[in-house]
C-alpha positions as CSV (number, residue, x, y, z in Angstrom):
1,X,114.8,-224.0,-242.6
2,X,112.7,-222.9,-239.7
3,X,113.4,-220.0,-237.3
4,X,116.2,-220.5,-234.8
5,X,115.9,-218.8,-231.4
6,X,118.9,-218.1,-229.2
7,X,119.8,-215.9,-226.2
8,X,122.9,-213.8,-225.5
9,X,123.8,-212.0,-222.3
10,X,126.4,-209.3,-221.3
11,X,126.4,-207.4,-218.0
12,X,122.7,-206.7,-217.5
13,X,121.7,-206.8,-221.2
14,X,119.7,-209.7,-222.5
15,X,119.2,-210.3,-226.3
16,X,116.8,-212.8,-227.7
17,X,117.2,-213.3,-231.5
18,X,115.2,-215.1,-234.2
19,X,117.2,-216.2,-237.2
20,X,115.5,-217.2,-240.5
21,X,116.5,-217.3,-244.1
22,X,116.4,-213.9,-245.8
23,X,118.5,-211.1,-247.3
24,X,120.7,-210.0,-244.5
25,X,118.3,-207.6,-242.7
26,X,118.9,-207.1,-239.0
27,X,116.0,-205.6,-237.0
28,X,116.6,-204.6,-233.4
29,X,113.5,-203.8,-231.3
30,X,111.6,-203.1,-234.5
31,X,114.2,-200.6,-235.7
32,X,116.9,-201.0,-238.3
33,X,120.5,-201.9,-237.2
34,X,121.9,-198.5,-238.4
35,X,119.1,-196.6,-236.5
36,X,119.5,-198.5,-233.3
37,X,123.4,-198.4,-233.2
38,X,124.5,-195.2,-234.9
39,X,128.2,-195.8,-234.2
40,X,130.1,-197.9,-236.7
41,X,132.0,-199.8,-234.0
42,X,128.8,-201.2,-232.5
43,X,127.5,-202.1,-235.9
44,X,130.7,-204.0,-236.5
45,X,130.4,-205.8,-233.2
46,X,126.9,-207.0,-234.1
47,X,127.9,-208.1,-237.6
48,X,131.2,-209.7,-236.6
49,X,130.0,-213.4,-236.4
50,X,128.3,-213.0,-239.8
51,X,131.4,-211.5,-241.4
52,X,133.7,-214.2,-240.1
53,X,131.4,-217.0,-241.3
54,X,130.7,-215.2,-244.6
55,X,126.9,-215.4,-244.1
56,X,126.2,-211.6,-244.0
57,X,123.4,-211.8,-246.7
58,X,122.1,-215.3,-246.0
59,X,119.9,-214.7,-243.0
60,X,117.3,-212.2,-241.6
61,X,117.7,-211.6,-237.9
62,X,115.0,-210.2,-235.6
63,X,116.3,-209.1,-232.1
64,X,114.6,-208.2,-228.9
65,X,117.1,-206.7,-226.5
66,X,116.6,-205.0,-223.1
67,X,118.7,-203.9,-220.1
68,X,122.2,-202.5,-219.9
69,X,123.7,-199.9,-222.2
70,X,124.4,-199.8,-225.9
71,X,127.8,-201.6,-225.8
72,X,126.4,-204.4,-223.5
73,X,123.4,-204.8,-225.8
74,X,125.7,-205.0,-228.9
75,X,127.9,-207.6,-227.3
76,X,124.8,-209.6,-226.1
77,X,123.5,-209.6,-229.7
78,X,126.9,-210.7,-231.0
79,X,126.9,-213.7,-228.6
80,X,123.4,-214.7,-229.6
81,X,124.1,-214.5,-233.3
82,X,127.3,-216.6,-232.8
83,X,125.4,-219.2,-230.9
84,X,122.7,-219.4,-233.6
85,X,125.3,-219.8,-236.4
86,X,126.8,-222.8,-234.4
87,X,123.3,-224.2,-234.0
88,X,122.8,-224.1,-237.7
89,X,126.2,-225.5,-238.8
90,X,128.7,-227.1,-236.3
91,X,131.6,-226.2,-238.7
92,X,131.1,-222.5,-237.8
93,X,132.3,-223.3,-234.3
94,X,135.9,-223.7,-235.6
95,X,135.8,-220.1,-236.9
96,X,134.0,-218.4,-234.0
97,X,135.7,-220.1,-231.0
98,X,139.2,-218.8,-231.6
99,X,137.9,-215.2,-231.9
100,X,136.2,-215.6,-228.4
101,X,132.7,-215.0,-229.8
102,X,131.2,-218.1,-228.1
103,X,132.3,-217.2,-224.6
104,X,129.9,-215.5,-222.2
105,X,131.8,-212.6,-220.6
106,X,131.2,-213.0,-216.9
107,X,132.3,-209.5,-215.8
108,X,129.6,-207.7,-213.9
109,X,129.5,-204.4,-212.0
110,X,130.6,-204.8,-208.5
111,X,128.0,-203.9,-205.9
112,X,128.2,-200.8,-203.7
113,X,129.1,-201.5,-200.1
114,X,127.6,-199.6,-197.1
115,X,129.8,-197.0,-195.5
116,X,131.5,-196.3,-198.8
117,X,130.8,-193.9,-201.8
118,X,131.0,-196.7,-204.4
119,X,132.1,-200.3,-204.7
120,X,135.7,-199.5,-203.7
121,X,135.9,-195.7,-203.3
122,X,135.7,-194.6,-199.7
123,X,134.6,-191.4,-198.1
124,X,137.5,-189.0,-197.3
125,X,139.3,-189.9,-194.1
126,X,140.3,-187.2,-191.6
127,X,142.7,-188.2,-188.9
128,X,142.2,-185.0,-186.9
């Protein structure tokens, strides 16, 4: 098996992953998964597709991720891993699709409008 390359996005985070056969090591920006994402919930999000398909120790994954915050990056990595697993074996799609792991979340931050404090918040109005 050669290396499989996929991309995952969430908000402004972009994750490029390279999956090859290995012992289950996940490296993110040349750092270990546990060092890059200290919280257990973010580690769970990244490993969710591997857990569902029971391939946690089958592959070594190298990730380059940039943009956004930690949660956006974790969800971008999750999407990229799910796409790679489907590329490898089409049967994984039946497991991952009902969990919503193959859907690109389109929600983005709404832009700030002029004459306002934020996207929707306005400056205080004084009638008199």
